[in-house]
N, C-alpha and C positions, 0 to 999 in steps of 0.2 A: 875566492872573492870574499871580502869582508862583508859584514852586515851593512855597514855604511855604504859601501860600493853597490851592494845589491839594492838598497833603498834608492840610491841616486839613479841607478839604471831603471828600476821599476817606475820611479817618478817620471823620468824622461820619456819612457815608453807610454805612459798614460796620457801624454799630451795629445796623441791622436784621438783619443776618446773625447777630450775637451772640445775638439772640433765639432762634435755632434751637438754640443750645447750652445752653439752660437745662435744669436737671434735669427729667427727665420719666420717669415721671409724678410730679408733686408730691404729697406726702402730702395727705390730705383736709384742706380748709380752709387749706392753705398758700398764701400769696399771693406773687407775685413781681412786681417792677417794674424795668424797665430805665431808667436815668437817664443823660441826657447834658446838656450845657450847663452843667456844673459847672466849678469852678476846677481844671482838669487840673494846672496847675503846682503848686497847693497840695497836691493829693492826692499827686502825685509826690514832692514834698519830704517830706511826712509819712510816706509808706509805702514809697517806693522810692529814698530817698536813697542815693547811692553805687552804684547799679545802672544797667543799661541799660534797665530796665523803664519803660514809659510807660503811663499810664492812657488808656483809650479810652472806656469807659463803665462805669457801676457797675450792679450787680444786687443789689437788696435782697430778702431772703427773710424772711418772717415769717407770723405768724398774725393774722388780723383778728378784730375783735369781731363775732361773728355777729349781734348785735342791731342793728347799724348798717350792715352790708354790703348792697349792692345785689345782689339775686339774679342768678345767671348768666342771661344771655339765651339764648333757645332756639337750638339749632344744627340745621342741615339734616343729614339723613342722607346717606350717600354716594350712594345711588340717586336721591335727589332732585336732586343737583347734578352728577353725573358718570355716565358709562357707559364700560364697557370695549369698545373696538372692535377 
């Protein structure tokens, strides 16, 4: 694997960590979506031309139409999944 391929792979895998940096708590009914696999070069030309900034992932924020949104799935409580030892 070349250095360029390694960098691209490492960058792509770092997207999951970006999810930890999302605004929290989000306002009621506010939705967020992390996006990767887009045209990074096109985004960089459109928004970061003349800078050293490079895109890694996009995060879209918005409000969904409650009449067509899938309800949030149930979540386990802390005591159901973990214990302090």
